Structure formats: structure tokens, C-alpha cells
C-alpha positions, 0 to 999 in steps of 0.5 A: 437761349443766347445772342449771336453776332458776327462781323466780316471785313471790318478794319478795327481790331478783332478783339475790340469788335468782339467786345463791342458785339458781345456787350451789345447783347449781353442781356440775352445771355449773361451766363457765358460769353465766347468769341471765334476769330479768324484773322486770315479772313477778317472774321469775328464771331461771338455769342452770349449764352443763357444756360438752359440745356446742357448747362456746361456741355452747351458752351459755344462755339462747337467746332468740328474735330478738323477745326473746319466748321464752327457753330454758334446757336441761339435757341433750343432744339427740343428733339436733340435727344431723339436725334442723338439716338437715331443718328449717333448711336455710339455718341453721347451728345449732351447739348443741342449745339453739339447735335447741330454741329454733327447733324450739319457734318452728316447732312449739310443744310438738309439737316434742318428738316430734322430739327424741332425747335426755335433757333437762329444758327450761325455756321462758318464752314471753312471748307466752303469758305462760306458763312450760313445764317439760318432762321427757324421755320416761323421766325421765333428767333431773329437775325438782322444783317447788314451788307455794304461794300465789303462789310458784313454784319449780323446779330440777334439785335439791330442795336448791335449793328447800329453800335458799329455803324453810327452813320446808318440812314433812316429808311423812310419807307419803313416809317411809312409801313410802321405808321400803317401797321405798328411795325416796320414790315417784313424784311426791311428795318428802320435803317437802310442796308439793314435787313431781317432774315425771313422766317424759314430762310438761310443767308449764305455769305460767300467769302470768296466773292463777297456775295450774299444769297438769301434762300428759303429752306422751309416750305409749309406742307400739309400732312396726311391724316385720317380724321373724319369726325369732329370728335376725332379732331378734338382728341387728335388736337389734344394729343398733339398739343400735349406732345408739343407742350411736353417736348417744348418744356425740356429744360435743365432749369426750372420753367413757368407758364404764362397764364392769361384770361384766354384759352391759349396759354391756359390750356398749355398750363392745364394740359402740362399740369395734368400730365406731369407730377409736382406743382407748376409755376404760373404768372398772370398780369393785371391791374389793381385799380377798378377803373381798369377792369375792362383790361383786367384778366386776373379774376379769370386766370386766378380761377384756373390757378386755383383749380390746378393748384399751381404756385401762382404769382400775380403781377400788378402794373400801374402807369408809374411803371410805364413812365419809369421804364418807357425809355428802356422799352424803346431802347430794347426794341431797336425799332419803332413799335406801336403795339401794347407793352404789357409783356415787359412787366411780366417778363421782368418779374418772371426773370427774377425767379426763373429763366424759362417761360411757356407762352400761348403765342401762336394759338390764335393763328393756329386755331382761330385767326381772329375770325379773319376769313369770316370777317372778310367773307362777309365783306367780299364774298367767298369767290377767290378771284374777287376776294384777292382783287378786293383785298389788294384794291381796298387795302384790307390789311391784317389789322382790318384797316390801316392805322395810317392809310394813303390819304392820311399819308398824303396829307401828313407825311413830309416825305414821299412814300410808296402807295399800298406797297405793304398791302401788296407785300402781304396779300400777294402771298395768298396766291403762293400758298399751296392750299386749295382752301382760301380759308386756309390761305387767309389763316396761314397768312396770319402766321407769316405776317402779324405773328412773325412781324409783331408778336414774335418780335415783341416777345423776343425783344422784351423777354431777352431784355430781361434774360428770359427765354420764352417758348411757344409750343403752339409753333412746334412745326409738327403741331402747326402742320397737323392742325392745318391739315384738318378739315377747315370746318373742324379747325375754325367756325363762323359762329364759335371762336376757336371751336377745337380749343373750346371743346378741349377746354371743357376738360381743363378750364373753369367756367369763367373762361367761357364767360370772358369775352375775347380780347387781347391784353393791352394798356388803357392807352386812352386813359393814360395818354390823357392822364399820367402820360399827358405831359410826355405825349405833349412834348413828344408829338407837340407842334414844336417837336413835330416840326423839329423831327420833320417827318409828320406835319405839325397840323397832326397835333391840331387834327388828332392829338388835341382832339384826343386830349378832349376825349376823342378815342377814334384815333388812339392807335394812330396817335400812339404809333406817332408818339412811339415813333418820336420816342424811338427817334429821341432814344436812338438819336 
């Protein structure tokens, strides 16, 4: 795991730029740093490395024998040994970066279809005088890029680009999206002229013409299978999960598993434990104070740790951690984020003991979709045309409703905004998915939107802030394509949440998992904003500071914040979103 960055056509000295680039992402890879400079073309490419696969052989960049192709790489290619055997029988490549270089030399960009893993790749091909930036299929690893006039930059983190461009303007459209969704949206960022490369996309920068093209390289496809019964689907799913978690656990350093009170991460831990010798390392996050029992999962996760006899660690958090480290969190995020922040603590503690953690991220989208389709069906009916029309008209976004809808924005925003653009952006995709089943379309929409834009975003930023690699075996593309190819009535159920995982879990999990209600792990925001965080909230989104920042009308304080302090929980998420926006403005000013 690494951080990659590069700059083209900057007038400053290349050595100074390379130092600036690497210092901004050193936390992503403190084990090694490297630079490639082409002074003739005014190109500076850099990376910082967290050594996990091919501890010495994986050093970068990898350069072709004729010195015409230069590869930098962030992530892991888990099937690199298999590719070595299939395509390079007379070679003995010992790192996945070597495989990427030689696969590119052999197949050009069509090599991407052979890669299984999570990756952000930079390829400078002097033969074509082009730079290629490639993001993995589901957007596990990020790439941000900036293009203005003849200047071009890219990085694993948006802060890198900000460091070299102190005069970036705020993108008010992204603020509007953020207040609706808790994240800035699909491809725009909080800054003008800075964008995110989409999942499964490649950016092609042509040095001859100073031009940039963005193309899709991965297109989701269903697989043929002969699964006809529910029992066959259960065994098929268990086999595919086992293959994925074993492959995605490939490492030359010790690994651990995140263990929660939900089915996703717990099944990965249990299945891996059952098929591998030796104790596994597990970590769970929770609270010691009983007043937070509503948010606590420790009793459930501890029951499984005991059953599988893992080397288990409980990480206990409290509000003082939040107060002490909130600025660090906001800085590491790079953009405003209104979601929960608990993963910061577990990643911080895990990184003290290992470099690699296995996460259950993606399990919801793959096996349950939060019952999104059935919830919508109950509102709109199952007719496809009516369904799509109602979604776009009424703005039923993936969070079920806006945190800040158009009426709210008209009253409280001090700038113009585009009405419902974010809804159209998300739900217009439904008609582009090549599925006959509307149920599959709704399911896959979660993978392309909330999973990519929020959950993978926060996982990458908070884990790499602590030099920790987090892997997501549920997003092995072979697993995703296989599970979505099952009969939809096997994959999901209106009455039983995650039916496949629940059936498999009977072989691996404790009874407590079946008694524990489904909920995402989150902070008790309502308690904390009225308690330990009250002074900070009052200062950040009080009338005086609202007027100073001048994005949101100061009457927001009277209409929402003061009511929250008196016990009103109806708008907790919206208030938190505004608070985190102002904290971002303060830290990144």
C-alpha cells in the first residue's frame, strides 16, 4: 500500500516538487520513498510505500528494460503469483508491481481485466508520450487530479494538490451536495478544477497535446452459473467467500481482522479461521460506559472471538478522544465528511501492532442493500417506469431522504445551487445498468454510489492516516459478479435481511449475532453535541461564525442548533453535517 503523486508542467524545481509531493503523503507509506523525474518533459512522479508484498522486491518505480515505461502503484494485486505462472513461466517476479509492468508491456491496458485486487496505478509510457492513471473496479483506492491550463497534477490525497495550489477556489456546488449526502458527491470535489477519477476508470494525459481524456475500463457483467436451488446458492456463496478472503489475505507481514457485531466482518474472520492454521488476530471497537449501550457491539463480537479463540483486542473509545483528535481527522479527510468517525480509533490502535487489516466493507451492498429495493417498492410499487419517475421527481436518494433538501437550501444557503442535480446524477444510472431486474439495478446502485463515495472514502483516509492497509474481500470482483449473478430471490429477501449470510452464519457464528438488531456502528452524536462537544459546536456553528463563513444563514442556529441543545433529535445528522463543514473550513483555511 502506498501513496502516489505526480506533477506535469510546473515551473518550480523538480526536486523541490518531489519533496513537497512525498511529504504530503508520507503517512500512506513511511517505509520507503522514491521519485522519477523527466526534466525534458517537465514531469515529476513520486510515491511513498508501505511494504507488505515483496518487502524488498516491491520497491518502486518499476521501469522497463528500455527505460520507456515507468510504473508507480498504490494497492495490492492479490493474484500476482497466478499471473506470473500463466504469462511469465520463465520469470520469477516476486512483487505485484513487477507483474503490472510486465503485463502492461505484454497486453497494454487490456491487462487490467486480468488483475484481481485494489489499486491506483500510474503508468508513464514514453513511447506514446502519455501518462495513464487507473483506478480499480469499485473505487477502493482513490486518485484525485487537477488540470488547469498546462498544469496537471494527481495524488492519492486531495491535500497534496492543495499544498501546491494555495489559491484553489471552493466549489459551492459540492457544498450543496455535501449538505444533502454527507459527502461531496461523485466526481467533483470541494475545490474547483480538482476531480476524482471514478471507479473503474482510466485517465489518459497526452503530453503532446496537453489534453486529458477519461474513459471507463471496467464494465460490470453477470456470470453464468447453474445454481438452481437455495441450498446450492448457500454452498456456492460460502465457497466464493472462502476463496476471496484467503486470496485477499495474501501478505508478507502479519494481518488482522476487524470484528464487529454484524455478519459481514464476523463471517470473514470465522471462515478464514476455519480454513487456516494458527490463531488469528481480531479487533473490536466499543464503549465502556453503560449509557452508550445502544451503540455498543462488544458483547456480540466478544462472543465470537471466544468461539474462534482469536488473539482478541477490544478498543474502548470515549468523547475525550474525539475532542483531542477531531482536528487530525478533519485534516486527514481532505474534504468535508458528515458520517460517523469511529474507524479512526480502531485503525489507530491496530496500526501499532500490524500493517494489514481485513474489513467487512461491501458486505451490505453485496448481500442486503439495506433492504433498499423493498423499502422503495413499498412506497412506489414495482413498475419500473413509475419507480424511476417517482425516484427522480421526489428525490428519494440513497440515504432515503435528503439531510438538506431543496426547500431547506432555498431558505438557509447563502449561495445559488442546482436543484436536485445530485438525485439525477445517482438515479439516472439505473437505466444504464445492463440488468433486466430492477431489484439488481437498485442493489448495484449502492455499490456505485454510497459504497464508493462514502464508505471506501472514509476507510482509505482514516486507515492510511495511520499507515494501515485495510482490505475488503467482499469487493473481489469475481465474488461480486458471482453473487449478483444468482437468482435475486436467493441474494435478498423482503422478510429476512441478508438471507445467504444468515444461513452461512449458522455454521460459524454465535447465537448473539441473530439476536442483535442490524445497525451501523456510529457515535452517540446527540449525547456528545449536548455534552462534551457543546462548546465546540456553539463556537463552530453559532450565529457569529455562521455569519463570518457566510455559507449558511445564521438563522440556522435558532431554527436547529438551539432546539437540539434543548433535546430535539430530529435533525441531528443535518446539524452534524453543518458542524463538520465549518470544522473543515477552519482546519483547511
